[in-house]
C-alpha positions in Angstrom: 0.0 -0.1 -0.2 2.9 2.1 0.5 4.5 2.0 -2.7 0.8 2.0 -4.3 -0.2 5.1 -2.7 0.2 8.1 -5.0 3.2 10.6 -3.7 1.8 13.7 -2.2 3.6 16.8 -2.3 4.0 18.4 0.9 3.6 21.9 1.5 5.9 23.8 3.8 5.2 26.7 6.0 8.8 28.3 5.5 8.2 28.8 1.8 4.9 30.5 1.9 6.7 32.3 5.4 9.8 33.3 2.8 7.6 33.7 -0.2 5.9 36.8 1.7 9.1 38.4 3.3 10.6 38.1 -0.3 7.6 39.8 -1.8 7.5 42.4 1.2 11.1 43.4 0.4 10.3 43.4 -3.6 7.7 45.9 -2.9 9.8 48.0 -0.6 12.7 48.2 -2.6 10.2 49.4 -5.7 8.6 51.9 -3.2 12.2 52.9 -2.6 13.4 53.1 -6.4 10.2 55.3 -6.9 10.8 57.8 -4.0 14.5 58.5 -5.1 13.5 59.0 -8.3 10.7 61.6 -7.3 12.6 63.3 -5.0 15.9 63.2 -7.0 13.9 64.6 -10.0 15.7 62.0 -12.1 13.1 61.8 -15.1 14.4 65.1 -15.8 18.2 64.5 -14.9 20.9 65.2 -17.9 22.1 62.0 -18.0 18.6 60.2 -18.3 19.1 59.4 -21.9 22.6 58.1 -21.7 20.9 55.7 -18.5 17.8 54.4 -20.8 20.3 53.9 -23.7 22.6 51.7 -21.8 21.5 50.7 -18.6 17.7 50.3 -18.6 18.4 47.6 -21.2 20.5 45.3 -18.9 18.4 45.8 -15.9 14.6 44.9 -18.0 16.6 41.5 -18.5 15.6 40.5 -15.5 12.4 42.3 -15.3 11.2 39.7 -18.3 12.4 36.9 -16.4 10.5 37.3 -13.1 7.2 38.0 -14.9 7.6 34.8 -17.3 8.5 33.2 -13.7 5.3 34.8 -11.9 2.9 34.4 -15.4 4.1 30.4 -15.0 3.1 30.5 -11.3 -0.2 31.9 -12.4 -0.4 28.7 -14.8 0.3 26.1 -12.0 -2.4 27.9 -9.3 -5.0 27.4 -12.0 -4.3 24.0 -14.1 -4.5 22.6 -10.1 -7.6 24.7 -9.5 -9.3 23.1 -12.7 -7.2 20.0 -12.2 -5.2 19.6 -15.5 -2.7 17.3 -15.0 0.4 19.2 -16.3 2.7 16.9 -14.1 2.1 14.0 -16.1 2.0 15.9 -19.5 5.4 17.4 -18.4 6.5 13.9 -17.6 7.3 15.6 -13.7 8.3 13.1 -11.3 5.4 12.8 -8.7 5.8 14.7 -5.4 8.5 16.8 -6.4 7.6 19.4 -9.0 7.9 22.8 -8.3 4.4 24.2 -7.0 3.1 27.8 -7.6 4.5 28.6 -4.0 8.1 27.4 -4.8 8.0 29.5 -8.3 6.9 32.6 -7.0 9.5 32.2 -4.2 12.3 32.1 -6.9 10.5 35.0 -8.5 10.9 37.2 -5.7 14.1 36.4 -4.9 15.4 37.3 -8.5 13.0 40.5 -8.2 14.9 41.3 -5.0 18.1 41.3 -6.4 17.4 42.8 -9.7 15.6 46.2 -7.8 18.3 46.0 -5.2 20.6 46.3 -7.7 19.0 49.3 -9.3 18.6 51.0 -6.2 22.6 50.3 -5.2 23.4 51.9 -8.7 21.0 54.7 -8.2 22.5 55.5 -4.5 26.2 55.1 -5.7 25.8 57.7 -8.4 24.1 60.0 -6.0 27.1 59.1 -3.1 29.5 61.9 -3.3 32.2 59.2 -1.9 31.1 56.6 -4.5 30.0 59.1 -7.7 34.0 59.1 -9.2 34.5 55.6 -9.1 32.4 54.8 -12.5 34.0 51.5 -12.9 32.5 49.9 -9.5 29.0 51.7 -10.3 28.6 50.5 -14.0 29.6 47.2 -13.0 26.6 46.5 -10.7 24.4 45.0 -13.2 27.1 42.5 -14.5 27.5 41.4 -11.1 23.5 40.4 -11.3 23.5 38.9 -14.4 26.4 35.9 -13.1 23.5 35.1 -10.6 12.9 20.2 -17.8 10.4 20.8 -19.2 9.5 19.2 -22.7 11.8 20.8 -25.1 9.1 21.9 -27.7 6.9 23.6 -24.7 10.2 25.4 -23.5 11.1 26.5 -26.8 7.8 28.2 -27.1 8.6 29.9 -23.9 11.9 31.0 -25.4 10.2 32.8 -28.6 8.5 34.9 -26.0 11.4 36.0 -24.7 13.4 37.5 -27.7 13.9 40.7 -26.1 15.5 39.1 -23.3 18.3 37.3 -25.7 19.0 40.9 -27.2 19.5 41.8 -23.7 22.2 39.1 -23.2 23.7 40.2 -26.4 23.8 44.0 -25.5 25.4 42.9 -21.9 28.3 41.0 -23.8 29.0 43.9 -26.0 28.2 46.7 -23.2 30.9 45.0 -21.2 33.2 43.7 -23.8 33.5 46.2 -26.2 32.0 49.6 -25.1 33.3 51.9 -22.4 30.9 51.1 -19.6 33.3 53.2 -17.3 31.6 56.4 -19.3 28.6 54.4 -20.1 28.8 54.9 -23.9 28.9 52.2 -26.4 28.9 52.0 -30.1 26.9 48.2 -29.9 24.1 49.5 -32.1 26.6 51.0 -34.9 28.4 47.6 -35.1 27.8 45.6 -38.1 28.5 42.2 -35.8 26.2 43.4 -33.4 23.6 44.2 -35.5 24.3 40.7 -37.7 23.7 38.8 -34.4 21.0 40.7 -33.7 19.0 39.0 -36.6 20.9 35.4 -35.3 19.6 35.8 -31.7 15.8 36.6 -32.3 15.7 33.8 -34.8 17.5 31.2 -32.7 13.8 30.5 -30.5 12.1 30.2 -33.8 14.8 28.5 -35.8 14.8 25.6 -32.7 10.9 25.4 -32.8 11.2 24.8 -36.5 13.7 22.4 -36.5 11.5 20.6 -33.9 8.3 20.7 -35.9 10.5 19.3 -39.2 11.9 16.3 -37.4 8.2 15.5 -36.0 6.8 15.3 -39.4 9.9 13.3 -40.8 9.5 10.9 -37.9 5.7 10.4 -37.4 4.6 11.8 -41.0 2.6 14.3 -39.3 1.4 17.1 -42.1 -0.1 19.4 -39.1 3.2 19.5 -38.1 4.7 20.8 -41.1 2.3 23.4 -41.2 3.3 24.2 -37.7 7.0 24.4 -38.8 5.5 27.0 -42.1 4.0 29.6 -38.9 7.9 29.5 -37.1 9.1 30.4 -41.0 6.9 32.8 -41.3 7.7 34.5 -38.0 11.5 33.9 -38.7 10.8 36.2 -41.8 8.7 38.6 -40.1 11.6 39.1 -37.5 14.2 39.6 -40.1 12.7 41.8 -42.4 11.0 44.2 -39.0 14.6 44.1 -37.8 16.3 45.3 -41.0 13.7 47.9 -41.4 14.7 49.3 -38.2 18.5 49.4 -39.2 17.7 50.2 -42.8 14.6 53.0 -42.9 12.9 52.5 -46.2 10.1 52.0 -47.9 11.3 48.9 -49.6 12.0 47.5 -46.1 8.9 48.7 -44.8 6.6 47.2 -46.7 8.2 43.6 -46.9 8.1 44.2 -43.2 4.2 45.0 -42.8 3.5 42.1 -45.3 5.5 39.7 -43.3 4.0 40.6 -40.1 0.7 40.6 -41.1 0.9 37.3 -42.3 2.9 35.8 -39.5 0.3 37.6 -37.0 -2.7 36.2 -39.0 -1.1 32.6 -38.9 0.1 32.9 -35.6 -3.1 33.7 -34.0 -5.4 31.2 -36.3 -2.6 28.6 -34.7 -3.4 29.6 -31.4 -7.0 30.0 -31.0 -7.9 26.9 -33.4 -5.0 24.1 -33.4 -3.5 24.9 -29.9 -6.4 25.9 -27.6 -8.8 23.7 -29.9 -11.4 26.5 -29.8 -13.4 28.3 -32.5 -15.3 25.2 -33.5 -18.8 25.8 -35.0 -20.0 22.2 -34.9 -19.1 22.4 -31.0 -21.6 21.7 -28.7 -20.6 24.9 -27.2 -21.4 27.4 -29.4 -17.5 28.6 -31.3 -15.6 26.7 -28.5 -14.6 22.9 -27.9 -17.0 20.0 -27.0 -14.9 19.8 -23.6 -13.9 22.7 -21.4 -12.9 22.7 -17.7 -14.0 26.6 -17.1 -17.4 26.9 -16.1 -17.5 30.6 -17.3 -17.8 30.6 -21.2 -17.0 34.2 -21.5 -13.2 33.7 -20.2 -12.5 31.7 -24.0 -14.1 34.5 -25.7 -11.8 37.0 -23.3 -8.8 35.0 -23.8 -9.7 35.0 -27.8 -10.0 38.8 -27.7 -6.7 39.2 -25.7 -4.9 36.9 -27.9 -5.4 39.1 -31.0 -4.5 42.3 -28.9 -1.6 41.2 -27.8 -0.2 39.7 -30.8 -1.2 43.5 -32.6 1.3 45.1 -29.8 3.7 42.7 -31.6 3.5 45.3 -34.6 4.6 48.3 -33.0 8.2 48.0 -34.8 6.5 48.0 -38.2 4.3 50.8 -37.4 6.8 52.7 -35.4 4.4 54.4 -33.2 5.9 57.0 -30.9 4.6 57.6 -27.2 6.1 61.1 -26.1 6.3 60.3 -22.6 8.2 56.9 -23.1 11.7 56.3 -24.3 12.7 54.0 -26.9 13.8 51.7 -24.8 11.0 51.5 -22.3 8.7 51.1 -25.3 10.3 48.3 -26.5 10.1 46.9 -22.8 6.7 47.4 -22.7 6.2 45.7 -25.9 8.3 42.3 -25.1 6.2 42.5 -21.2 2.7 42.3 -23.3 4.0 39.3 -25.7 5.1 37.3 -21.8 1.9 37.9 -20.6 -0.1 36.5 -23.9 2.0 33.6 -23.9 1.3 33.4 -20.2 -2.3 32.9 -20.9 -1.2 30.7 -24.1 0.0 28.1 -21.6 -2.9 27.8 -19.7 -4.9 26.8 -22.4 -2.6 24.9 -24.4 -2.3 22.7 -21.4 -6.0 22.2 -20.6 -6.6 21.6 -24.2 -3.8 19.1 -24.4 -5.2 17.1 -20.8 -8.5 17.1 -22.5 -7.9 16.0 -26.2 -4.3 15.3 -27.1 -2.4 14.1 -24.0 -1.3 11.0 -25.6 0.5 12.7 -28.9 2.2 15.3 -26.5 3.9 13.6 -23.5 7.5 12.6 -23.8 6.9 8.6 -23.2 4.8 6.0 -24.5 3.2 4.6 -21.4 1.2 6.0 -18.4 4.2 5.4 -15.7 3.3 3.6 -12.4 3.2 5.5 -9.2 6.0 4.0 -7.2 9.4 4.4 -7.9 12.0 1.6 -8.2 15.1 3.3 -7.2 13.4 4.4 -4.0 12.0 1.8 -2.6 15.1 -0.8 -3.5 17.0 0.1 -0.3 13.7 -0.3 1.8 13.6 -4.1 0.4 17.4 -4.5 1.4 
């Protein structure tokens, strides 16, 4: 009976306590940054543009990571609430998977380090004693950066972190070839840097494309070929958009427009119809699918509308919209945040559809595992 009884994950009070403590620390540090910014009038400081061009992209990387972790924690909470068997789909060892509290704990731990580094950087710049030591203050973000899901689901997550990959590229350029002591760099005028901007943006989509092609060859599944075309269209769209931002002109603008519209329509259709299994006109639940876990059907329609709207934000680089009160780097970060939120919403409905309709094709193993582990119990038998 001990062997056959399913392993139940034990919730620990110290996790909840530590989570609350780190959450409080994060809020206090954010408040401190806001107050310092306001009291010192840093938004009107002469070095504001230089700070946004050089240091903001470095710190925004951790904002993207923390937000993605928070969305994942929310996914875990709602998967458990609506009894989506995500541990089985992902192949996690029963009873050892991270719960939403543990993921939140890690998220706020990273947030404390990131916001604390921002505060330390601002404080050292304002302190007359450390103000002259530019090398010390500028190395704070570098010190911060040194701090299994199934492969194709993880690759889908990485496609929403293109801006994070570009921030890592900027880290290397800024501290490797930039004059970080004077808070200056020539990264964006370098041909090598701009070339890697293309490559870095395409890597997540390229890896996902290769996975689709592999499944097309091995499983003879024609739908995987169509899915690969979706990622190929996204690669073309990102490439033309990046080229347009570097070489403004009507030719590149038209190419970026066409490629982006095709990729957006293709991706939106695939998200809603293929990944979520929604928008089925012959279903007993009008325009949805037959099997649903959430009792409120309006949630699915709101999710579909949000998916379309958040994908439209992806068009910002082609539309070249300018917001007077936002720096260009801040606007790029906002668009990246919206994409991470869209991915978090996608995650829940993707796993819900998988749990209800397609679990056999998605898991990494062919059979349902037994509820006990031989390795764990071998020592007991001896």
